[in-house]
N, C-alpha and C positions, 0 to 999 in steps of 0.2 A: 504494500500500500504506500506508505511514505507521504511525502509532500511534493507538490508540483510547482514549478516556476516556468515562466515562458523563456524561451531561448533569448529573446531580445532583452528581457529584464536581467537575466543572468549575464549576458554580454555587457550590459551597461554597468553592472556592478564590477565586473573584472576590469573594464576600461577605467572606471573610477579609481580602482586600486592601482592600476598601472600609471595613472596620471599623478599619483602621489607616492613615489617609490621610497621616500624617506620618512613617511609618517603613516600611522594607521588612520584610515577613513572609517566612518561609522554611520549608522542610521538605524531606522526601524523597519521591520518587516510587517506588512499589512496584508490581511486576507481573512481566511476562515479555515475551518477544518480541512486539512489536506491540500491547501492551495495558498500560495503567496501571489497576491494580485498586484501589489505595488510596493514601493519602498519610499521612505521619507529620509533623505540625507540629513545628518545632524553635524553640527560642529563638534570636533573632538576637543574637549576642554581639559584633557589630561595634562598634568605637569610635564610629562615627557611623552609626547605623542609618537615618538619614534618606536616605542615598544609597549605602549598601553593606550587604552581609550577610555574616555568618560563622555557619555552622551550628554548633549546639552539638554537639561531638564525641561526647558521651555518647549523644545520640539516634542518631547514625550507628552507633555500636558496638551499641546495643540492636537496631537494625534488622538489622544483619548477623547478630547472634546469633539473632534470630527467624527469619531466612531459613535459617540452618544447621539450625534445628529444624523446618524444613518450611514456613515461611511464605513469602510472596512475596519475590522478590529486590529489592534496591535497584537501580533502573535509571536513576536520575538524581535531580535535585532541582528544586525550584521556588523562585522568589522574586518578590516584587512590585516594581513600579516606581511609586512614589507620583506621579511626574510624568505618569502616564497613557500612557506610550509603551511598548508591549510589544515592544521590539526590544532586542537586546544593546547595552549601553553600552560606552564605552571601558574602564571599570573591569571590566566583565564579561569583556571580551577579555583584559585583563591577568591575570585569575584563571583563565582557561580552560586546562585541561590534559588532560582525559580524553576521548579521542575515542569511547569507548564509552558515555559517560553522556549522557542527555538533559538539556537545559537548558530548563526551562519558565519563561516570564516572564508574570506575571499582573498585570492592572490591575483596577480595579473594573468595567470594561466590555469587556475583551479578554483573550485568552489565546493565547499562541503557543508553539511548540516548536522547538528548535534542536539541532543537533549541531555538533561541532567537526571540521573537516577540516583536516588538516595542509596548510599552504600556502594555504588558502582562508579560514581563520577560521571564523566561524559561518555555517552554511548552514541554511535553514529545513527543518524536517521536517514532513511532512503530519500534521496532528492531526485525527482524526475524532471528533466529539462525537456519541455515540450514546445512544439511550434505554436505560435500564437502570440498575441499581444500581451503587454504588461506596461506599466507606466511607473516612472519615477516622479515623485511629487517634490517640488522645491519647497523647502521649509522657510 
């Protein structure tokens, strides 16, 4: 089963990661059960964005308000790894807390999806890249 994302949206995320090779980019994943329909880029407010990320809370609040008004739900977040490894880092593990949220890790050439399982840490989630549309929302 897993979660689906459009090929165009996945490509846009990888292009965004490639455009910022020295810092992590981040944002929110929007959609519903089994499908990412759009993303909302956010500023990375981390003290050291070269190897960590901190989503701008104003973007998160705006996404929650939009969902309450009938827009797609916030189902997780994405961030890039400039080192080219699309696997959770020890820093990611230290920050992980929400077992319902999807964790997407993007590089310029790869994209992976993860969930947090109590007692097991990060476990891979099947990500299906499908033909079709998707959109990135400017925050």
